[in-house]
C-alpha positions in Angstrom: 55.8 -19.5 -1.3 52.8 -21.1 -0.2 50.1 -18.7 0.8 46.8 -19.3 2.9 43.1 -18.5 1.9 43.3 -15.6 4.5 46.7 -14.2 2.9 45.5 -14.5 -0.8 42.3 -12.6 -0.1 43.9 -9.9 1.9 46.9 -9.2 -1.0 44.2 -9.7 -3.7 41.8 -6.9 -1.6 44.5 -4.3 -1.6 45.1 -4.8 -5.5 41.5 -4.1 -6.2 40.7 -1.2 -3.8 41.3 1.5 -6.3 39.0 0.0 -8.8 36.2 -1.5 -6.6 33.6 -0.7 -3.9 33.6 -4.2 -2.9 37.3 -5.3 -3.1 37.2 -8.0 -0.3 34.0 -9.6 -1.9 35.3 -9.6 -5.4 38.3 -11.3 -4.4 36.3 -14.0 -2.3 34.1 -14.6 -5.4 36.9 -14.9 -7.7 38.8 -17.5 -5.1 35.5 -19.2 -4.3 35.3 -19.9 -8.1 38.6 -21.2 -8.5 38.2 -23.4 -5.5 34.4 -24.6 -6.6 33.4 -23.9 -3.3 31.0 -21.4 -1.4 32.2 -18.2 0.1 31.5 -19.8 3.5 34.4 -22.3 3.0 36.7 -19.4 2.8 36.0 -18.2 6.0 35.5 -21.6 7.7 39.2 -22.5 6.8 41.1 -19.1 6.5 44.5 -20.8 7.3 44.1 -23.6 4.8 47.2 -23.6 2.5 46.6 -23.0 -1.4 48.0 -24.9 -4.2 50.4 -23.1 -6.3 48.1 -24.0 -9.6 45.1 -22.6 -7.5 46.9 -19.7 -6.7 48.1 -19.1 -10.4 44.7 -19.5 -11.5 43.3 -17.0 -9.1 45.7 -14.4 -9.9 45.0 -14.8 -13.7 41.5 -14.0 -12.8 42.4 -11.2 -10.6 44.2 -9.4 -13.1 41.1 -9.4 -15.4 39.3 -7.8 -12.4 42.0 -5.3 -12.1 41.6 -4.1 -15.7 37.9 -3.5 -14.9 36.3 -6.7 -16.4 33.0 -7.4 -14.1 32.9 -10.3 -12.0 30.0 -11.6 -13.5 31.6 -11.9 -16.9 34.9 -13.6 -15.3 32.9 -16.4 -13.2 30.2 -16.8 -15.8 27.2 -16.4 -13.6 25.4 -13.7 -11.8 22.8 -13.8 -8.7 19.1 -12.6 -9.5 16.2 -13.3 -7.7 16.7 -16.5 -6.2 18.6 -18.0 -8.9 22.3 -18.1 -10.3 22.1 -17.4 -13.9 24.5 -17.8 -16.4 25.6 -14.7 -18.1 28.1 -13.8 -21.0 29.5 -10.8 -22.9 26.2 -11.0 -25.5 24.2 -10.2 -22.3 23.6 -7.6 -19.8 24.4 -8.3 -16.2 21.1 -8.6 -14.2 20.8 -5.8 -11.4 19.1 -5.7 -8.1 17.2 -2.6 -9.7 15.4 -4.8 -12.1 14.1 -6.9 -9.6 11.4 -4.5 -9.1 9.9 -5.3 -12.5 9.3 -8.8 -11.2 8.1 -7.7 -8.2 5.3 -5.3 -10.0 4.3 -8.2 -12.6 3.9 -10.7 -9.5 1.8 -8.2 -7.7 -0.5 -7.8 -10.5 -0.5 -11.5 -11.2 -1.7 -12.1 -7.7 -4.7 -9.2 -8.2 -6.0 -10.2 -11.4 -5.7 -13.3 -14.0 -3.0 -13.1 -16.4 -3.2 -15.5 -19.3 -0.3 -14.4 -21.1 2.9 -12.2 -20.8 5.7 -11.1 -23.1 8.9 -10.0 -22.2 11.1 -7.9 -24.6 14.9 -8.0 -24.7 15.2 -11.0 -22.3 19.1 -10.9 -22.4 19.9 -13.8 -19.7 16.2 -14.6 -19.2 16.4 -13.2 -15.7 13.0 -11.5 -15.5 10.8 -13.8 -17.5 12.2 -16.7 -15.4 11.8 -15.0 -11.9 8.4 -14.2 -13.1 7.5 -17.5 -14.3 8.9 -19.4 -11.0 6.7 -17.0 -8.9 3.7 -17.0 -10.9 3.6 -21.0 -11.3 2.6 -20.8 -7.6 -0.5 -19.5 -8.5 -3.5 -21.7 -9.5 -3.3 -20.3 -12.8 0.1 -19.8 -14.8 0.3 -17.6 -17.6 2.2 -18.4 -21.0 5.4 -16.7 -20.9 6.9 -15.6 -24.2 10.4 -13.6 -24.5 12.2 -12.2 -27.1 15.7 -10.5 -28.2 17.4 -9.6 -31.0 20.6 -11.5 -30.4 20.8 -15.2 -30.9 23.8 -15.5 -28.4 21.5 -14.0 -25.7 18.7 -16.7 -26.5 20.9 -19.1 -26.0 22.0 -18.1 -22.7 18.3 -17.6 -21.7 17.4 -20.9 -22.8 20.1 -22.5 -20.7 18.8 -20.7 -17.7 15.4 -21.7 -18.4 16.1 -25.3 -18.7 18.2 -25.1 -15.7 15.3 -23.8 -13.4 12.6 -26.1 -15.5 10.7 -22.9 -16.7 8.8 -23.2 -19.6 9.1 -20.0 -21.6 8.7 -19.7 -25.3 11.9 -17.8 -26.8 11.6 -15.9 -29.9 14.6 -14.2 -32.0 12.9 -10.7 -32.6 13.8 -6.9 -32.9 11.1 -6.0 -30.3 7.8 -6.8 -32.0 9.1 -7.3 -35.5 9.2 -11.2 -35.7 6.4 -11.9 -33.0 2.8 -13.3 -34.8 0.3 -10.5 -34.1 -1.2 -12.1 -31.0 -2.8 -10.3 -27.6 -0.9 -10.3 -24.3 -2.3 -9.3 -20.7 1.2 -7.7 -19.7 4.5 -6.5 -21.8 7.5 -6.1 -19.6 11.0 -4.8 -20.8 14.2 -3.7 -19.5 15.3 -2.1 -22.6 18.0 0.2 -23.8 17.7 3.6 -22.3 21.4 5.3 -22.0 22.0 8.5 -24.4 24.4 8.0 -27.0 27.8 9.6 -25.9 27.0 9.4 -22.2 30.3 9.1 -20.1 29.0 6.5 -18.0 29.5 4.1 -21.1 33.3 4.5 -20.5 33.1 3.8 -16.6 32.8 0.4 -14.5 31.0 -2.5 -15.7 29.0 -1.0 -18.5 32.0 -0.6 -20.7 32.4 -4.2 -21.0 28.6 -4.7 -21.7 26.9 -5.1 -25.3 26.4 -1.6 -26.4 23.5 -2.6 -28.3 21.5 -3.3 -25.0 22.3 -0.1 -23.3 22.4 2.7 -25.7 19.1 4.2 -27.4 19.4 7.3 -29.6 20.5 10.8 -28.8 18.0 11.1 -25.5 18.0 7.3 -24.6 14.5 7.2 -25.6 14.4 5.6 -29.1 13.5 2.0 -28.0 11.1 3.2 -25.2 9.0 5.2 -28.0 9.2 2.4 -30.2 7.8 -0.1 -27.4 5.2 2.2 -26.3 3.8 2.9 -29.9 3.8 -0.6 -30.9 2.9 -2.4 -27.8 -0.7 -1.4 -28.2 -1.2 -3.8 -31.1 -0.2 -6.5 -29.0 -2.1 -5.9 -25.6 -5.5 -7.0 -24.6 -7.9 -4.0 -23.7 -7.0 -3.4 -20.1 -3.5 -4.9 -20.4 -0.3 -3.5 -18.9 3.1 -2.2 -20.3 5.6 -2.2 -17.6 9.3 -1.0 -18.1 12.5 -0.1 -16.5 14.1 3.5 -17.6 16.8 5.7 -16.8 16.7 7.5 -13.5 15.9 11.0 -15.1 13.6 9.7 -17.4 10.3 9.5 -15.7 8.4 12.5 -16.8 9.6 11.9 -20.4 8.3 8.2 -20.2 5.1 9.7 -18.4 4.6 12.2 -21.4 5.1 9.4 -24.0 2.5 7.0 -22.2 -0.2 10.3 -22.2 0.6 11.0 -26.0 0.0 7.2 -26.9 -3.3 7.3 -24.8 -2.5 5.0 -21.9 -4.1 5.1 -18.6 -3.3 4.7 -14.9 0.3 5.7 -15.6 2.5 5.0 -12.5 6.2 5.5 -11.8 8.0 4.1 -8.9 11.5 5.0 -7.3 14.3 2.6 -6.9 16.7 2.0 -3.6 18.0 5.1 -4.5 14.9 7.1 -4.7 15.4 7.7 -8.3 12.4 7.0 -10.8 13.5 3.8 -12.3 10.1 2.0 -13.3 6.9 3.2 -15.0 3.7 1.0 -16.1 0.5 1.8 -17.6 -2.6 0.1 -19.0 -3.8 0.2 -22.8 -7.5 0.8 -23.5 
């Protein structure tokens, strides 16, 4: 039995409603991917009959989504900033909240000259690529270095940077361990910050993502402690350290900054009014 685009999306939406808050959008994304068309095509031609082979391919992807696998991993890409980035199961899926880091770095870059920026734990390269693309519009573009402990993640990041023609130096490194000692004007990171054993690790998209990029000790702060402590050796006087953290970690992060003699400490809230990003100056 041949079905139209409208019929297929409606049936898929009903199947996904129990596991997704965006069932219709999920169905449209999967069908757009199979058809290699933009989503607007589906809405323009809702009565178009799908070939049986296309419908079968779609149902195979739909089954994966029903089992909880994130759309980004199924289709191999995710929107971030103004880019459609390659993703894989070796990388975290870029999230809208993380764009706050990009916005803050751009703001700093517009206010003062940044000669060098380091991103720790780049994953897909999303943060570094977005920062590079925006700061290259300025008269002076800083050197940007991005690291990750995972070679597989770095391969994805390099693909994305090459695709969008962004000049970024990528280094395999466990935080600062493999970075030649040098000074940066700004260090940015979205490090692991979930507590070991957190119930959310077994829920939603997170359970499909690489644990090493999510979990950081009993209180979720192990990697943040390491970064705050070690960053002082790689920051110029007056240099910025800025990173994302858990919604309930703002106070603890500010305390860590203070204990390490950083100044001008500021925390910003995300779209849900949760404390999500903190930055400070090294002197």
